[in-house]
C-alpha positions as a Python dict, from the first residue, in 0.01 Angstrom:
ca = {
    (1, 'X'): (0, 0, 0),
    (2, 'X'): (204, -160, -338),
    (3, 'X'): (-92, -119, -641),
    (4, 'X'): (-127, 241, -823),
    (5, 'X'): (-434, 432, -686),
    (6, 'X'): (-601, 642, -968),
    (7, 'X'): (-1014, 687, -1021),
    (8, 'X'): (-1238, 608, -851),
    (9, 'X'): (-946, 349, -602),
    (10, 'X'): (-790, 714, -462),
    (11, 'X'): (-1095, 893, -372),
    (12, 'X'): (-1196, 637, -148),
    (13, 'X'): (-867, 583, -80),
    (14, 'X'): (-783, 1001, 7),
    (15, 'X'): (-1246, 988, 135),
    (16, 'X'): (-1111, 680, 413),
    (17, 'X'): (-747, 805, 510),
    (18, 'X'): (-705, 1175, 445),
    (19, 'X'): (-1073, 1405, 491),
    (20, 'X'): (-969, 1529, 798),
    (21, 'X'): (-575, 1628, 713),
    (22, 'X'): (-724, 1806, 423),
    (23, 'X'): (-951, 1978, 638),
    (24, 'X'): (-733, 2038, 895),
    (25, 'X'): (-463, 2153, 634),
    (26, 'X'): (-752, 2386, 498),
    (27, 'X'): (-863, 2550, 792),
    (28, 'X'): (-557, 2622, 905),
    (29, 'X'): (-475, 2774, 549),
    (30, 'X'): (-884, 2939, 442),
    (31, 'X'): (-950, 3233, 589),
    (32, 'X'): (-1247, 3136, 749),
    (33, 'X'): (-1408, 2856, 930),
    (34, 'X'): (-1695, 2883, 683),
    (35, 'X'): (-1394, 2939, 369),
    (36, 'X'): (-1185, 2576, 446),
    (37, 'X'): (-1572, 2262, 415),
    (38, 'X'): (-1548, 2459, 60),
    (39, 'X'): (-1232, 2448, -6),
    (40, 'X'): (-1152, 2011, 87),
    (41, 'X'): (-1539, 1988, -75),
    (42, 'X'): (-1387, 2127, -400),
    (43, 'X'): (-1018, 1931, -307),
    (44, 'X'): (-1227, 1626, -360),
    (45, 'X'): (-1388, 1730, -646),
    (46, 'X'): (-1027, 1779, -761),
    (47, 'X'): (-921, 1471, -719),
    (48, 'X'): (-1262, 1306, -824),
    (49, 'X'): (-1241, 1471, -1207),
    (50, 'X'): (-866, 1462, -1262),
    (51, 'X'): (-798, 1107, -1298),
    (52, 'X'): (-467, 1085, -1217),
    (53, 'X'): (-246, 800, -1107),
    (54, 'X'): (-60, 816, -748),
    (55, 'X'): (216, 612, -729),
    (56, 'X'): (146, 508, -297),
    (57, 'X'): (-85, 621, -36),
    (58, 'X'): (222, 947, 104),
    (59, 'X'): (229, 1070, -342),
    (60, 'X'): (-124, 1097, -317),
    (61, 'X'): (-161, 1318, 37),
    (62, 'X'): (128, 1533, -92),
    (63, 'X'): (-136, 1562, -326),
    (64, 'X'): (-328, 1704, -161),
    (65, 'X'): (-215, 1896, 75),
    (66, 'X'): (-10, 2100, -199),
    (67, 'X'): (-362, 2158, -359),
    (68, 'X'): (-554, 2237, -108),
    (69, 'X'): (-280, 2503, -42),
    (70, 'X'): (-286, 2642, -329),
    (71, 'X'): (-733, 2653, -319),
    (72, 'X'): (-592, 2918, -1),
    (73, 'X'): (-396, 3125, -201),
    (74, 'X'): (-657, 3138, -384),
    (75, 'X'): (-879, 3238, -70),
    (76, 'X'): (-673, 3472, -25),
    (77, 'X'): (-525, 3633, -311),
    (78, 'X'): (-946, 3718, -414),
    (79, 'X'): (-970, 3801, -83),
    (80, 'X'): (-762, 4073, -167),
    (81, 'X'): (-917, 4166, -442),
    (82, 'X'): (-1234, 4301, -194),
    (83, 'X'): (-1400, 3899, -376),
    (84, 'X'): (-1545, 3925, -8),
    (85, 'X'): (-1701, 3584, 151),
    (86, 'X'): (-2066, 3629, 339),
    (87, 'X'): (-1984, 3422, 531),
    (88, 'X'): (-1699, 3633, 680),
    (89, 'X'): (-2009, 3839, 833),
    (90, 'X'): (-2138, 3513, 1047),
    (91, 'X'): (-1785, 3351, 1116),
    (92, 'X'): (-1738, 3231, 1517),
    (93, 'X'): (-1711, 3365, 1837),
    (94, 'X'): (-1353, 3259, 1868),
    (95, 'X'): (-1229, 3003, 2141),
    (96, 'X'): (-943, 3091, 2397),
    (97, 'X'): (-810, 2751, 2319),
    (98, 'X'): (-770, 2915, 1980),
    (99, 'X'): (-537, 3161, 1990),
    (100, 'X'): (-194, 2972, 1967),
    (101, 'X'): (-399, 2813, 1663),
    (102, 'X'): (-451, 3245, 1574),
    (103, 'X'): (-90, 3309, 1619),
    (104, 'X'): (23, 3040, 1386),
    (105, 'X'): (-263, 3113, 1132),
    (106, 'X'): (-115, 3496, 1169),
    (107, 'X'): (264, 3446, 1007),
    (108, 'X'): (406, 3462, 748),
    (109, 'X'): (242, 3205, 457),
    (110, 'X'): (567, 2982, 477),
    (111, 'X'): (670, 3019, 824),
    (112, 'X'): (221, 2976, 864),
    (113, 'X'): (339, 2619, 688),
    (114, 'X'): (562, 2471, 767),
    (115, 'X'): (464, 2464, 1126),
    (116, 'X'): (196, 2353, 1033),
    (117, 'X'): (281, 2016, 872),
    (118, 'X'): (577, 1946, 1074),
    (119, 'X'): (415, 1986, 1445),
    (120, 'X'): (82, 1940, 1329),
    (121, 'X'): (86, 1655, 1064),
    (122, 'X'): (464, 1519, 1185),
    (123, 'X'): (702, 1603, 780),
    (124, 'X'): (1025, 1624, 821),
    (125, 'X'): (1159, 1974, 673),
    (126, 'X'): (1294, 1666, 337),
    (127, 'X'): (983, 1603, 282),
    (128, 'X'): (782, 1920, 380),
    (129, 'X'): (1078, 2075, 107),
    (130, 'X'): (985, 1849, -176),
    (131, 'X'): (575, 1906, -16),
    (132, 'X'): (657, 2298, -96),
    (133, 'X'): (908, 2309, -369),
    (134, 'X'): (1171, 2403, -215),
    (135, 'X'): (1507, 2311, 3),
    (136, 'X'): (1542, 2108, 381),
    (137, 'X'): (1776, 2372, 430),
    (138, 'X'): (1496, 2679, 353),
    (139, 'X'): (1191, 2427, 552),
    (140, 'X'): (1457, 2474, 862),
    (141, 'X'): (1526, 2800, 795),
    (142, 'X'): (1149, 2887, 777),
    (143, 'X'): (1092, 2697, 1087),
    (144, 'X'): (1345, 2871, 1318),
    (145, 'X'): (1247, 3173, 1220),
    (146, 'X'): (826, 3145, 1242),
    (147, 'X'): (943, 2958, 1631),
    (148, 'X'): (1103, 3285, 1695),
    (149, 'X'): (754, 3552, 1515),
    (150, 'X'): (541, 3358, 1724),
    (151, 'X'): (743, 3241, 2063),
    (152, 'X'): (775, 3722, 2069),
    (153, 'X'): (371, 3743, 1891),
    (154, 'X'): (306, 3527, 2238),
    (155, 'X'): (516, 3588, 2508),
    (156, 'X'): (534, 3966, 2349),
    (157, 'X'): (200, 4024, 2399),
    (158, 'X'): (199, 3941, 2744),
    (159, 'X'): (441, 4165, 2786),
    (160, 'X'): (269, 4435, 2775),
    (161, 'X'): (54, 4339, 2980),
}
């Protein structure tokens, strides 16, 4: 995409190309699936209201991911202040295939986001560093530590039984 994206054009392009990405990042970072749906909607509302011009689709995608992660962080802060949503009481039962994703979600935020963006979204360490405002080496460290922690959580649970 050579032309700059702005206004309704950026919204239409983002909705068509990145709705699934935004939702997956939200599910990965939000406290509940219902919160992820709300965050997804809020992110696209923010895009519509921003009037921001984007150089290309990748710039737009990076902005959407950053805003999604920040909105999810805000939800976690609110939760810590005991502003718990009613949807927590109505959370759907967990399926067995969700266990790996749940283990990833239980990791500290920097490891969780690095692993998700690398393995699920296909970003390189340098690209993740740019998205999260840190260096490539730091992201590589987060990936290594996150994999180690995930391995300990997953295998450690089997060794106890």
